[in-house]
Structures are given as structure tokens and as C-alpha cells.
BAZAMAR-367818 format. One record per residue (C-alpha): residue in three letters; y, x, z. Coordinates in steps of 0.5 Angstrom, whole numbers, m for minus. Last residue first. Layout:
+------+-------+-------+-------+
: resn :    c2 :    c1 :    c3 :
+------+-------+-------+-------+
:  ALA :     Y :     X :     Z :
...
+------+-------+-------+-------+
// end
This chain:
+------+-------+-------+-------+
: resn :    c2 :    c1 :    c3 :
+------+-------+-------+-------+
:  VAL :    17 :     4 :    m4 :
:  GLY :    22 :     1 :     1 :
:  SER :    24 :    m4 :     5 :
:  GLY :    21 :    m4 :    13 :
:  MET :    14 :    m4 :    16 :
:  LEU :    16 :   m11 :    20 :
:  ALA :    17 :   m15 :    13 :
:  PHE :     9 :   m13 :    11 :
:  ALA :     7 :   m16 :    18 :
:  GLY :    11 :   m22 :    18 :
:  PHE :     9 :   m25 :    11 :
:  ALA :     3 :   m29 :    13 :
:  ILE :     5 :   m30 :    20 :
:  TRP :    12 :   m32 :    18 :
:  GLY :    10 :   m38 :    14 :
:  GLY :    11 :   m44 :    19 :
:  VAL :    17 :   m40 :    22 :
:  PHE :    21 :   m40 :    16 :
:  ILE :    23 :   m47 :    15 :
:  LEU :    25 :   m47 :    23 :
:  THR :    30 :   m41 :    22 :
:  LEU :    33 :   m44 :    16 :
:  ILE :    40 :   m42 :    18 :
:  GLY :    45 :   m48 :    17 :
:  ALA :    51 :   m43 :    17 :
:  GLY :    55 :   m46 :    22 :
:  ALA :    49 :   m46 :    27 :
:  LYS :    48 :   m38 :    26 :
:  ASP :    56 :   m37 :    26 :
:  GLY :    55 :   m41 :    33 :
:  THR :    50 :   m36 :    35 :
:  THR :    54 :   m30 :    33 :
:  ILE :    53 :   m26 :    27 :
:  LEU :    56 :   m19 :    29 :
:  THR :    63 :   m17 :    27 :
:  PRO :    65 :   m14 :    21 :
:  THR :    69 :    m8 :    22 :
:  SER :    76 :    m9 :    20 :
:  ASP :    79 :    m8 :    13 :
:  THR :    86 :    m6 :    12 :
:  LYS :    91 :   m10 :     8 :
:  ASN :    97 :    m6 :     6 :
:  ASN :    93 :    m5 :    m1 :
:  ASP :    95 :   m12 :    m3 :
:  LEU :    92 :   m11 :   m10 :
:  GLY :    85 :   m14 :    m9 :
:  ALA :    87 :   m21 :   m12 :
:  SER :    93 :   m20 :   m17 :
:  PRO :    90 :   m25 :   m22 :
:  ASN :    88 :   m30 :   m17 :
:  SER :    84 :   m36 :   m20 :
:  THR :    81 :   m41 :   m16 :
:  SER :    74 :   m43 :   m18 :
:  ASN :    74 :   m50 :   m22 :
:  GLY :    70 :   m48 :   m28 :
:  GLY :    69 :   m55 :   m32 :
:  THR :    69 :   m52 :   m40 :
:  SER :    76 :   m50 :   m40 :
:  SER :    76 :   m45 :   m34 :
:  THR :    69 :   m43 :   m37 :
:  VAL :    62 :   m45 :   m36 :
:  PRO :    56 :   m41 :   m36 :
:  ALA :    53 :   m45 :   m35 :
:  VAL :    48 :   m51 :   m37 :
:  ALA :    50 :   m56 :   m42 :
:  LYS :    43 :   m60 :   m41 :
:  SER :    40 :   m58 :   m47 :
:  GLN :    38 :   m51 :   m45 :
:  VAL :    35 :   m54 :   m38 :
:  PHE :    28 :   m54 :   m39 :
:  PRO :    28 :   m48 :   m44 :
:  LEU :    32 :   m44 :   m39 :
:  LEU :    27 :   m45 :   m33 :
:  ASN :    24 :   m38 :   m35 :
:  ALA :    30 :   m34 :   m32 :
:  SER :    28 :   m37 :   m25 :
:  PHE :    21 :   m34 :   m26 :
:  VAL :    24 :   m27 :   m28 :
:  GLN :    29 :   m27 :   m23 :
:  SER :    24 :   m29 :   m17 :
:  VAL :    20 :   m23 :   m20 :
:  SER :    26 :   m18 :   m19 :
:  ILE :    28 :   m20 :   m12 :
:  GLN :    20 :   m20 :   m10 :
:  GLU :    19 :   m13 :   m12 :
:  GLU :    26 :   m11 :    m9 :
:  MET :    24 :   m14 :    m2 :
:  GLY :    18 :   m10 :    m2 :
:  THR :    11 :    m8 :    m3 :
:  TRP :     7 :    m4 :    m8 :
:  GLY :     0 :    m4 :    m8 :
:  ASP :    m1 :    m5 :   m16 :
:  TRP :    m2 :   m13 :   m15 :
:  GLN :    m5 :   m15 :   m22 :
:  SER :    m3 :   m17 :   m29 :
:  LYS :    m3 :    m9 :   m30 :
:  TYR :     4 :   m11 :   m35 :
:  TRP :     7 :   m13 :   m28 :
:  GLN :     8 :    m6 :   m26 :
:  VAL :    12 :    m7 :   m20 :
:  GLY :     8 :   m12 :   m15 :
:  CYS :     9 :   m18 :   m12 :
:  THR :     6 :   m20 :    m5 :
:  ASN :     3 :   m27 :    m5 :
:  ASN :     1 :   m28 :     2 :
:  ASN :    m6 :   m24 :     2 :
:  ASN :    m3 :   m17 :     3 :
:  GLY :    m2 :   m17 :    m5 :
:  THR :    m4 :   m23 :   m10 :
:  CYS :     3 :   m23 :   m14 :
:  SER :     2 :   m19 :   m20 :
:  LYS :    m1 :   m25 :   m24 :
:  ALA :     6 :   m28 :   m23 :
:  ALA :     9 :   m22 :   m26 :
:  ALA :     4 :   m22 :   m32 :
:  VAL :     6 :   m30 :   m34 :
:  ALA :    13 :   m28 :   m32 :
:  SER :    13 :   m22 :   m37 :
:  THR :    10 :   m26 :   m43 :
:  GLN :    15 :   m32 :   m42 :
:  LEU :    21 :   m27 :   m42 :
:  LYS :    19 :   m24 :   m48 :
:  PRO :    18 :   m30 :   m52 :
:  MET :    25 :   m33 :   m49 :
:  ILE :    29 :   m27 :   m52 :
:  LEU :    27 :   m27 :   m59 :
:  ASP :    28 :   m34 :   m60 :
:  TYR :    34 :   m35 :   m56 :
:  THR :    38 :   m29 :   m60 :
:  THR :    41 :   m34 :   m64 :
:  PRO :    44 :   m38 :   m58 :
:  VAL :    49 :   m33 :   m56 :
:  VAL :    52 :   m35 :   m50 :
:  LEU :    45 :   m38 :   m48 :
:  ALA :    40 :   m33 :   m50 :
:  ILE :    45 :   m28 :   m47 :
:  TYR :    45 :   m32 :   m40 :
:  SER :    37 :   m31 :   m40 :
:  LEU :    37 :   m24 :   m42 :
:  TRP :    42 :   m22 :   m36 :
:  THR :    37 :   m25 :   m31 :
:  SER :    31 :   m22 :   m34 :
:  LEU :    35 :   m15 :   m34 :
:  LEU :    37 :   m16 :   m27 :
:  GLY :    30 :   m17 :   m25 :
:  LYS :    29 :   m11 :   m29 :
:  PHE :    33 :    m6 :   m25 :
:  LEU :    31 :    m8 :   m18 :
:  VAL :    25 :    m4 :   m18 :
:  GLU :    30 :     2 :   m20 :
:  ASN :    34 :     1 :   m13 :
:  ASN :    28 :     2 :    m9 :
:  ASN :    25 :     8 :   m12 :
:  CYS :    20 :     8 :   m18 :
:  ILE :    15 :    14 :   m18 :
:  GLU :     9 :    10 :   m21 :
:  ARG :     8 :    15 :   m27 :
:  PRO :     8 :     9 :   m32 :
:  GLU :    13 :     5 :   m28 :
:  CYS :    19 :    10 :   m27 :
:  THR :    22 :    12 :   m34 :
:  VAL :    19 :     6 :   m38 :
:  ASP :    22 :     1 :   m34 :
:  GLU :    17 :    m5 :   m36 :
:  MET :    18 :   m12 :   m39 :
:  VAL :    11 :   m14 :   m42 :
:  PHE :    10 :   m14 :   m49 :
:  GLY :     3 :   m13 :   m48 :
:  SER :     4 :    m6 :   m45 :
:  GLU :     2 :    m2 :   m51 :
:  LYS :     6 :    m6 :   m55 :
:  ARG :    12 :    m4 :   m51 :
:  PHE :    17 :    m9 :   m48 :
:  PHE :    22 :    m4 :   m45 :
:  THR :    24 :     0 :   m51 :
:  GLN :    23 :    m4 :   m57 :
:  LEU :    26 :   m10 :   m53 :
:  THR :    32 :    m6 :   m51 :
:  MET :    33 :    m3 :   m58 :
:  ASN :    33 :   m10 :   m61 :
:  LEU :    38 :   m13 :   m56 :
:  LEU :    43 :    m7 :   m57 :
:  GLY :    43 :    m8 :   m64 :
:  ASN :    44 :   m15 :   m64 :
:  THR :    49 :   m16 :   m59 :
:  ALA :    53 :   m10 :   m62 :
:  ASP :    53 :   m13 :   m69 :
:  LEU :    55 :   m20 :   m66 :
:  TRP :    61 :   m16 :   m62 :
:  GLN :    63 :   m13 :   m69 :
:  GLN :    63 :   m20 :   m72 :
:  ASP :    68 :   m23 :   m68 :
:  GLY :    67 :   m30 :   m65 :
:  THR :    72 :   m28 :   m60 :
:  TYR :    69 :   m31 :   m53 :
:  ASN :    62 :   m32 :   m55 :
:  TYR :    62 :   m25 :   m58 :
:  MET :    65 :   m22 :   m52 :
:  TYR :    60 :   m25 :   m48 :
:  ALA :    54 :   m22 :   m52 :
:  ALA :    57 :   m15 :   m52 :
:  GLY :    58 :   m15 :   m44 :
:  MET :    51 :   m18 :   m43 :
:  LEU :    48 :   m12 :   m48 :
:  TYR :    52 :    m7 :   m44 :
:  THR :    49 :    m9 :   m38 :
:  GLY :    42 :   m10 :   m41 :
:  TYR :    42 :    m3 :   m44 :
:  ASN :    44 :     0 :   m37 :
:  TYR :    40 :    m5 :   m33 :
:  THR :    33 :    m3 :   m37 :
:  TRP :    33 :     4 :   m36 :
:  PRO :    32 :    10 :   m41 :
:  ILE :    34 :    17 :   m39 :
:  ASN :    37 :    21 :   m45 :
:  ALA :    42 :    24 :   m40 :
:  GLY :    48 :    25 :   m45 :
:  ASP :    52 :    31 :   m48 :
:  LYS :    59 :    33 :   m49 :
:  CYS :    62 :    29 :   m43 :
:  GLY :    68 :    35 :   m43 :
:  ASN :    63 :    40 :   m39 :
:  THR :    66 :    37 :   m32 :
:  GLY :    65 :    30 :   m34 :
:  GLU :    58 :    30 :   m34 :
:  THR :    55 :    25 :   m38 :
:  SER :    50 :    19 :   m36 :
:  ASP :    44 :    14 :   m37 :
:  GLN :    44 :    14 :   m45 :
:  VAL :    44 :     8 :   m49 :
:  LEU :    41 :     9 :   m56 :
:  TRP :    44 :     3 :   m60 :
:  THR :    42 :     8 :   m67 :
:  LYS :    49 :     7 :   m70 :
:  ASN :    53 :     4 :   m64 :
:  ASN :    51 :    10 :   m60 :
:  VAL :    53 :     9 :   m52 :
:  LEU :    53 :    14 :   m47 :
:  PRO :    55 :    20 :   m51 :
:  SER :    62 :    18 :   m51 :
:  ASN :    66 :    15 :   m57 :
:  VAL :    62 :     9 :   m56 :
:  SER :    63 :     9 :   m48 :
:  TRP :    71 :    10 :   m49 :
:  ASP :    71 :     4 :   m55 :
:  TRP :    67 :    m1 :   m50 :
:  VAL :    72 :     1 :   m44 :
:  LYS :    78 :    m1 :   m48 :
:  ASN :    75 :    m7 :   m51 :
:  ALA :    73 :   m10 :   m45 :
:  TRP :    80 :    m8 :   m42 :
:  THR :    84 :   m11 :   m47 :
:  ALA :    79 :   m17 :   m46 :
:  TYR :    81 :   m17 :   m39 :
:  GLU :    88 :   m17 :   m40 :
:  ASN :    88 :   m23 :   m46 :
:  ASP :    87 :   m28 :   m40 :
:  GLU :    82 :   m33 :   m43 :
:  THR :    80 :   m34 :   m36 :
:  TYR :    72 :   m35 :   m36 :
:  ARG :    71 :   m31 :   m43 :
:  ALA :    76 :   m25 :   m41 :
:  LEU :    73 :   m25 :   m34 :
:  ARG :    66 :   m25 :   m37 :
:  ALA :    68 :   m19 :   m42 :
:  ALA :    72 :   m15 :   m36 :
:  LEU :    66 :   m16 :   m32 :
:  GLN :    61 :   m13 :   m37 :
:  PHE :    65 :    m7 :   m39 :
:  PHE :    66 :    m6 :   m32 :
:  GLY :    58 :    m6 :   m31 :
:  GLY :    57 :    m2 :   m37 :
:  ASN :    62 :     3 :   m34 :
:  SER :    59 :     4 :   m28 :
:  ILE :    52 :     3 :   m31 :
:  ALA :    53 :     8 :   m36 :
:  ASN :    55 :    14 :   m32 :
:  LYS :    61 :    18 :   m32 :
:  LEU :    59 :    24 :   m27 :
:  THR :    65 :    28 :   m24 :
:  TYR :    65 :    24 :   m17 :
:  GLY :    57 :    24 :   m17 :
:  SER :    57 :    32 :   m17 :
:  GLY :    60 :    32 :   m10 :
:  GLN :    62 :    25 :    m6 :
:  TYR :    68 :    29 :    m3 :
:  GLN :    72 :    27 :    m9 :
:  PHE :    71 :    19 :    m8 :
:  MET :    69 :    13 :   m12 :
:  GLN :    62 :    16 :   m15 :
:  TRP :    60 :    14 :   m22 :
:  THR :    66 :    16 :   m25 :
:  LEU :    69 :    11 :   m29 :
:  GLY :    71 :    12 :   m36 :
:  GLY :    77 :    16 :   m39 :
:  GLY :    80 :    22 :   m44 :
:  CYS :    73 :    26 :   m42 :
:  MET :    76 :    28 :   m35 :
:  THR :    83 :    27 :   m33 :
:  THR :    83 :    20 :   m36 :
:  ASP :    80 :    17 :   m30 :
:  TRP :    80 :     9 :   m29 :
:  ARG :    80 :     8 :   m22 :
:  GLY :    86 :     3 :   m22 :
:  LYS :    81 :    m1 :   m27 :
:  GLN :    76 :    m1 :   m21 :
:  SER :    80 :    m4 :   m16 :
:  ASN :    83 :   m10 :   m21 :
:  PHE :    76 :   m11 :   m23 :
:  VAL :    73 :   m12 :   m16 :
:  GLY :    79 :   m17 :   m14 :
:  GLN :    78 :   m21 :   m20 :
:  ALA :    71 :   m22 :   m19 :
:  LEU :    73 :   m24 :   m12 :
:  SER :    78 :   m28 :   m14 :
:  LEU :    73 :   m32 :   m19 :
:  TRP :    69 :   m33 :   m13 :
:  SER :    74 :   m36 :    m9 :
:  PHE :    76 :   m32 :    m2 :
:  GLY :    75 :   m35 :     4 :
:  ASN :    76 :   m42 :     9 :
:  SER :    75 :   m47 :     4 :
:  VAL :    69 :   m44 :     1 :
:  ASP :    68 :   m45 :    m7 :
:  PRO :    62 :   m49 :    m9 :
:  PHE :    58 :   m45 :   m14 :
:  LYS :    60 :   m47 :   m21 :
:  LEU :    55 :   m43 :   m24 :
:  GLU :    61 :   m39 :   m28 :
:  ALA :    64 :   m38 :   m21 :
:  ALA :    58 :   m36 :   m17 :
:  THR :    56 :   m31 :   m23 :
:  MET :    63 :   m28 :   m23 :
:  ALA :    62 :   m27 :   m15 :
:  ALA :    55 :   m24 :   m17 :
:  LEU :    58 :   m19 :   m22 :
:  GLY :    63 :   m17 :   m17 :
:  TRP :    58 :   m15 :   m12 :
:  PHE :    55 :   m11 :   m17 :
:  MET :    61 :    m8 :   m19 :
:  GLN :    62 :    m5 :   m12 :
:  ASP :    55 :    m1 :   m12 :
:  ASP :    57 :     1 :   m19 :
:  ASN :    63 :     4 :   m17 :
:  GLY :    60 :     8 :   m12 :
:  LEU :    60 :     7 :    m5 :
:  PHE :    60 :    12 :     1 :
:  HIS :    67 :    11 :     5 :
:  SER :    67 :     3 :     3 :
:  TYR :    61 :     2 :     7 :
:  ASN :    64 :     0 :    14 :
:  SER :    71 :    m1 :    11 :
:  PRO :    69 :    m7 :     7 :
:  LEU :    70 :    m6 :    m1 :
:  TYR :    68 :   m12 :    m4 :
:  ASP :    75 :   m13 :    m7 :
:  GLY :    78 :   m19 :    m3 :
:  ASN :    82 :   m15 :     1 :
:  THR :    79 :   m17 :     8 :
:  GLY :    73 :   m14 :     5 :
:  SER :    68 :   m18 :     1 :
:  GLN :    62 :   m17 :     5 :
:  TRP :    62 :   m24 :     9 :
:  GLN :    64 :   m28 :     3 :
:  LEU :    58 :   m27 :    m1 :
:  GLY :    53 :   m27 :     5 :
:  VAL :    56 :   m34 :     8 :
:  SER :    55 :   m37 :     1 :
:  LEU :    48 :   m35 :     0 :
:  GLU :    46 :   m36 :     7 :
:  ASP :    49 :   m43 :     6 :
:  ASN :    46 :   m44 :    m1 :
:  TYR :    39 :   m42 :     1 :
:  THR :    35 :   m49 :     1 :
:  SER :    40 :   m51 :    m5 :
:  ASP :    34 :   m52 :   m10 :
:  GLY :    36 :   m55 :   m16 :
:  THR :    31 :   m50 :   m20 :
:  PHE :    36 :   m47 :   m25 :
:  HIS :    42 :   m46 :   m21 :
:  TRP :    39 :   m45 :   m14 :
:  TYR :    35 :   m40 :   m17 :
:  ASN :    40 :   m36 :   m21 :
:  LEU :    45 :   m36 :   m15 :
:  LEU :    39 :   m34 :   m10 :
:  ALA :    38 :   m28 :   m15 :
:  TYR :    45 :   m26 :   m15 :
:  PHE :    45 :   m26 :    m7 :
:  LEU :    39 :   m21 :    m7 :
:  ALA :    42 :   m17 :   m12 :
:  SER :    49 :   m17 :    m8 :
:  GLY :    45 :   m15 :    m2 :
:  GLU :    42 :    m9 :    m6 :
:  TRP :    49 :    m6 :    m6 :
:  TRP :    49 :    m4 :     1 :
:  LYS :    43 :     0 :     1 :
:  SER :    42 :     4 :     8 :
:  PRO :    46 :    m2 :    12 :
:  PHE :    43 :    m8 :     8 :
:  ALA :    49 :   m13 :    10 :
:  GLY :    50 :   m20 :     7 :
:  PRO :    51 :   m23 :    14 :
:  ILE :    51 :   m18 :    20 :
:  GLN :    46 :   m19 :    25 :
:  GLY :    46 :   m20 :    32 :
:  THR :    43 :   m27 :    31 :
:  GLU :    40 :   m28 :    25 :
:  ASN :    42 :   m30 :    18 :
:  GLY :    43 :   m23 :    16 :
:  HIS :    36 :   m21 :    17 :
:  TYR :    33 :   m22 :    10 :
:  TRP :    26 :   m19 :     8 :
:  VAL :    23 :   m26 :     9 :
:  MET :    28 :   m28 :     4 :
:  MET :    24 :   m25 :    m2 :
:  GLY :    18 :   m28 :     0 :
:  TYR :    21 :   m35 :     0 :
:  THR :    24 :   m33 :    m7 :
:  ALA :    17 :   m31 :   m10 :
:  THR :    14 :   m38 :    m7 :
:  ALA :    20 :   m42 :   m10 :
:  ALA :    20 :   m39 :   m16 :
:  ALA :    13 :   m40 :   m17 :
:  ASP :    14 :   m48 :   m15 :
:  LYS :    20 :   m48 :   m20 :
:  ILE :    15 :   m45 :   m26 :
:  SER :    10 :   m50 :   m24 :
:  GLN :    15 :   m56 :   m24 :
:  GLU :    18 :   m54 :   m31 :
:  ASN :    11 :   m53 :   m34 :
:  ASN :    10 :   m49 :   m41 :
:  ILE :     9 :   m42 :   m37 :
:  ASP :     4 :   m45 :   m33 :
:  LEU :     4 :   m41 :   m27 :
:  GLU :     0 :   m40 :   m20 :
:  ILE :     2 :   m35 :   m16 :
:  ALA :    m4 :   m30 :   m15 :
:  HIS :    m9 :   m32 :   m10 :
:  ALA :   m12 :   m27 :    m5 :
:  GLN :   m17 :   m30 :     0 :
:  TYR :   m14 :   m30 :     8 :
:  GLY :   m19 :   m29 :    13 :
:  LEU :   m16 :   m23 :    16 :
:  THR :    m9 :   m23 :    14 :
:  LEU :    m5 :   m23 :    21 :
:  ALA :   m10 :   m18 :    23 :
:  TYR :   m10 :   m13 :    17 :
:  LEU :    m3 :   m13 :    17 :
:  ILE :    m2 :   m12 :    25 :
:  VAL :    m7 :    m6 :    24 :
:  ALA :    m3 :    m3 :    18 :
:  CYS :     3 :    m4 :    22 :
:  ILE :     0 :     0 :    28 :
:  SER :    m3 :     5 :    23 :
:  ASN :     4 :     7 :    20 :
:  THR :     8 :     5 :    14 :
:  GLY :    15 :     7 :    14 :
:  SER :    17 :     6 :     7 :
:  VAL :    12 :     2 :     3 :
:  ARG :     7 :     3 :    m2 :
:  MET :     0 :     0 :     0 :
+------+-------+-------+-------+
// end
């Protein structure tokens, strides 16, 4: 069993708690809406067992050693709620997304901001943007979801670095973070591009479109994105003038640029963006849905060698979500995308036989549990299941909406620019907070025995 912090005591507890249970994969009929909803509910429940921010004495949305992963969890919950209609986790979702936003509304809370990368902050901005696009209700006593996305955008455009390579975001935010401060990577720049494109489409404010074009032009003139071969490289070093790139393929690097291009095409109708969408999509499918893996989604850099870390386990879940949105905003891609998502979901369901409690694995193409256990595995499977509900809601005028097609999240173009505010350290959640947020302790009790053993071991691969 591949988890961090594993020891003999946990192994004994796990054995004792699961003794007598028979392993079954998550049942999934890919052509049956209710079957997919049930599968998504099972995977999402398994994901939430790892989340403790809804407990007395804990901080909502907080993952102290891997802060950005909170955004991935809430991103998965947003899609789960939207595509299934199940609001079970909406209180935790709303509280967590607000709690980590910081008093300046730009997802730079003081207790984490000193070690964050631009990509870490960006993922929270994308989660907030998704909340706005899905019409997840704004809260009455906090920041609107749209303004949080705008706050991240404003914060990041202020860090656009022209001292090396003529532009681009560095991976890390601060010089004391060492080599990461001179590295310009695909996920930071692609994520900023995606956020700008989505804000442009939602608000119809030309500033965001201008920035999306600016980030794209810089990216294709750097080693990060080749707009002839559609190769997306992981990173390039600023201290050598960004002359060379690290050709390490990751699903989320391709996916974030692809998502941005699709949104820009939906917003502008320009052929340039349709060409970029098609080129990146074809390269993504060719690279990560290989024939030798049964056309099942796979992060080819780490999965075959079984060396994926926690971050990397999350990547293809993000790609699953982004592909489903791309199929919506650029309908001509639907017939290419859905078969790949369906094949991947069927395989992923068969991987969920671990620990006798539907623990899901990493290597979906094996169609059986591969021994991996963690929150990250559950998040990615939840996302690919939710994405497969697209055929059943496609005709119902589903999101992503814009401000002119039903979006009602309040805009604040100056969000995040009030630098006179200083963020205070978040307090621990209290019993009152717990009750007010509608924490689902009683719901979890019934299933805790089945999931509790591996949760005790801590997250990790």
C-alpha cells in the first residue's frame, strides 16, 4: 500500500477494520446517468474523509503542507454539485473557499503566502472562477466568487516579470525561494492565461482579453508552447534567457493552455483560437491517451514508473474537468473528448477496490487497484466521474455562464489591489462555526469505520 506515514500500527488497524469485507469495484454503467451519479457520490465521499477543515479546532480549507490541494478538492466539489445536483458538501465548499481567500480577497492568506508559488494562488483563483461560472451562490458576508478570481488576476498581473525573457510569470513569487524564482513554467503562465480568458468571457471586459493575448503571445515565443507542433514544455530557465525548455509532458500543462484557448475562441470566434484549441487537443489526446494504455488517461511522465507524487496524482483529474468544459464551450470538440473521458472513467471505476472500501488507484489503465491510497486519488476519480455526466446535461443549457447569460456573481475589477490591508492569521474553527457551516458529522459517522483506517495514515503516495 503506497501511503506516506504508513506503519505497522496503522496496518493492523486497517486489517482489523476491513476484515470480513469483500473488495468490489465501484459499479459504473457509463450510459446510465444515475449509475454515474452514484459512482461520483462514492468517490467524492472517499475524498471528503480526508478533509478535516470542517472539524472543531481545525481551519477550513487548510492543508498546511500542501495548501494548493485545497483548491483541487473544492474544484472537485463544485463540479460534483453542478453535475449531480447533490448539495451535501456545499456548506464545507462555501466556507473553505472563503476562509482561505485572505483579507485582501486574492488568495494570499498570511500563514501560507510566504512560501506560495504563482501556480498555487492561481488554482484557488480558478476554483473561484468556476464557482462564478456555475452560479454557485455568493455569500452575504464575504467576497463574491467573481471578485476572488479578479483579485488573483490583479495580484498576478502585478508580478509579470520583464527582467528575464521579456515577460512571463516565474514559478515562485519571491526571490528568497531560490531557483524557483527564476524558473518560468507552463502551469503558472498557462494558468494565468486561462484565468484571464475566463474572466474576459464572463465579464466582457477587454482588459482581460488583452492580458490573455499577452500571455499567449509570450508563451508561444518562449519554449513553453510551440504553436506549430503543439508541444507544451514544462518550464524554461530565465537566467539563460529562456533559450531551452524542459520537455516533460504533464496533463495539466497541456490542459490549462487548451482550456484558455477554448474560452478565447468561445468569446471571440477568432480562427486563431479554434486552431489553437484543435492543435492542443489533438496533441493532448495523442500524448496522454495512448493506444498501449487502452486510450485511458495517463500521466506518462510518472505513472509507468510508479513515481507520481501527491501533486502529480491530481493533474489528470484537472484535465478531466477541463476537457468537459472545453466540450461545452467549443461543441465541435465534443465527439473527440467524450469517448476518451468515458473510457477513462470505466477504467477508473475498476481501480476503486482498495482497502475494501472503494479506495481508488492512480493507474486507471490497469483496471484494478494498484495499491495507491490518498485524497488525491479520490479527487481525480471524482472529477472524471463528474465529467462523464456531461452527455446527460448538455442539452439543459448548463454552465459555464457569463454575466450576460445568467451569471450573477458580483464584479469588483479592483479586487486584490488594496495593499493597505494585511491578512490576519486564520483562527481555528469553533463549535459555532461548525454548526453554522452545516458540518456533516452525522453523515460521515456511518461510513467512518470503512474509511477511517487509511485516513489515519495521512495523505500521500
